[in-house]
N, C-alpha and C positions, 0 to 999 in steps of 0.2 A: 418255323411259322406254325406248324401243326401243334407243337408243344405250347406255344404262346396262346393260340386260340383256345386250346383245352384248359390251360391254366386260368386264362381270363374268364372263361365260362364258369368254371367252378368257383372262382373268387367272387364274381358278380352275384351268382346264385346264393352264395353263403353270406353276403353282406347286404343284399337288397332289402330295403325296409318292407316290413309286413303291413299290408293294408288292414285297417281296423273297421269293424262293423259297430254301428251305434243304434241303440233302440231307446226311445223315450216314451214313457207311458204315464198318463195323468191319473192320479189317485184322488177321487173325490171323498168328502167326509162320509158319504154313505158306505164306502168300502172300509172305513176305519172306525166302525161303531161296535158297541157291545151293549147288552142289556144287563144292567146291574140289579141285584135283588133290592126291592124297595124303591127303585127309581121310577118316577112317573113317566118320564120320557127316556128315550135312548141316549146313551152317552157316546160322544164321538170326538175325534180330533177336528176342531172347527177351523181347519185351514185346508186349502187344496194343495196337494203335493205332487211331485213327479219323481218317478224312478228312471234313472239313466243307466243303461247297461251297455258296456263296451267290451268287445272281445276280438282277438285276431282272426282274420279270415282263414289263415293257414299258419302253420308253424313248421320249421325245419326240425327233424328229430334231433334230440340232443340239446336244443335251444329252449329257453324258458320264455313264456309269454305271459302277459298280464291280463286278467279279467277283472274289470272294475265295475262296482255297483254303487250308485250315489242316490240317496234319498233326501230330497230337499224341497223346501217351499217353492212354488212356481215363481219364475222370474217375470219381469214386466212384459216380456215378449210373448208370453203364453196366455191364451184366453182361458180364464178359469171361471167356473160357476161359483156363486156365493154360497157359503155354508148353509145347509138346510136349517130352517128355523125350528124344526121339530126336535133338534138335538140340543142337549146340554153339553157343556165343556167337560170332557173326560178327565182333564187334569185336576178338576175340583175333588175327585175321589180316588184318582190313581196316579201313580208314577208310571211312565212309559219307558220301555226299552225296545230297541230295534235289533233284530237278529238276522244276520246274513248267513246263508248256507250255499255251498257249491257242491253238488253231488256229481261225480264223474268216475265211471268204472274204467280201469286200465290206464289211468292218467295220474301222475304224481301231482298232488295239490298241496300247496303250502300257503297258509296254515290249513290243515286238514279238518279241524274241528270247527263247529259253528262259532261265529263271533257275535258278541252282544255289546251294544253301545247304548248309553243313556240317551234318551230322546226328549230334551226340553222343547217346549213350544217354540216354533220358528227357527230351530237349529237344523243343521245339515249333518248327516252321518255318511261315511264313505267306507266301503270295504274293497279290498284288493287281494286277489289270489294269484300266485305264481304257479303256472302249470307247465308240465313237460312230459314227454313220452319217449320211449326208445324204439318204437316200431311204427312204421308208416301205416296209418289206418285212419278211419274216421271214428271218433269217439263221441257218443252222445253225452250231454251233460245237462243238468238242471240248476238254474240259479233261483234261489228263494229269498224272499224278504218277509219276515213275520214281525208282528207287534206283540209285545208281552205287557200285559196290564197288571201292575203290582198294587194291590189295595193299600191305601194310606193307613187304614185302621188294622192292617195285618190280615193274613189269610193266604190262600193259595193263589198263584198267578194264573192268568188265562192267556192263551195264545190265539192269534188271529193271522192267518196268511193273507197278505195284501198283494203279493206279486209272486208269480212263478213263470219262468220262461225256459223253454228247451233250446239249447244251442248245440252246435257241432264243433268239435275241436279237430281240425284236419291236420294231421301230421304227415309231412312229405319228406322225400329223400331225393338225391340226385344219383341215380344208378347205384343205390344202396348206401351212398355216403350221407353221413349226418352233417348238420350245419358246421360244427367245429372241424370235422375231417375235411369237408369241402374247402374251408378257408385255409387249412394247412396245406392241402394238396395244391390248391390254386396258387397260394403264395410261393411254394417251392417251385412249381412249374413256371411261374413268371420269372423267378430269379434265375433258374437254369436257362430259360430262353433268352433272357437279357445277357447272361454270361456268354452263351454261344453266339448271340447276335453281335456282341462286342468284338469277339474274335473275327467274325465275318467282316465287320465294318473296318477293322484294322487291316485285314489281309487283302481286301479288295483294292484299296488305294495302292498298297505295295505291289500287288500283281500288275495293276495298270501302269504304275511307274516303270517297272522292269520291262513290260511289254512295249511301252512307248520308246524306251531307251534302245531296245534291240531293233526296232524298226527304223530308227532315225539313221541317216547316212553318217558314215564315219568321217570325221574331219581329217583333211589331208594336210600333211606338214609341208610348208613351202621352204625349199632350199635356196 
């Protein structure tokens, strides 16, 4: 029974789903503007967007977790402000790219380099990183989203950070066991306990049958 409880505890800890944290932030046109040379008014993305960031509340060491960042136009359920009238459409003079970055010290991040995606008007871009660590600790990380403005007439690009958020990557262990090790130890413990339990289940009825036979009165032969 002790082996079964320990094995079950390790197995459940190793396979229990990880809760995820979700953050949504609205990005108004005022936060996606730039002042171009020769432009009378400022140029901006004339649509309200939202950034959605999701990350695991905790991770078992040795396991990989996903950190996802989505940059999309607001949906019908979000109350958005109309684009400011003092801005002109930035797409008239620039191509836009969105760049996602995840900075985390002491954690394996895949892909490690910043990722850039073309950002047409009204389209959604998504970034996903796989993270893992080999030591139980709390690792601070920063998720970034930047816009890159590429002039249609040529020239150097400009960058504008529109979102940055600090998160914590919590790596945990079970008495020093990693996630894969806990699943292996738990599975082996459960198999051994089932094997021992099978012998007990077989031996108990046999013992009871012999005990009952020995206590029953002997039959007498009639001559």
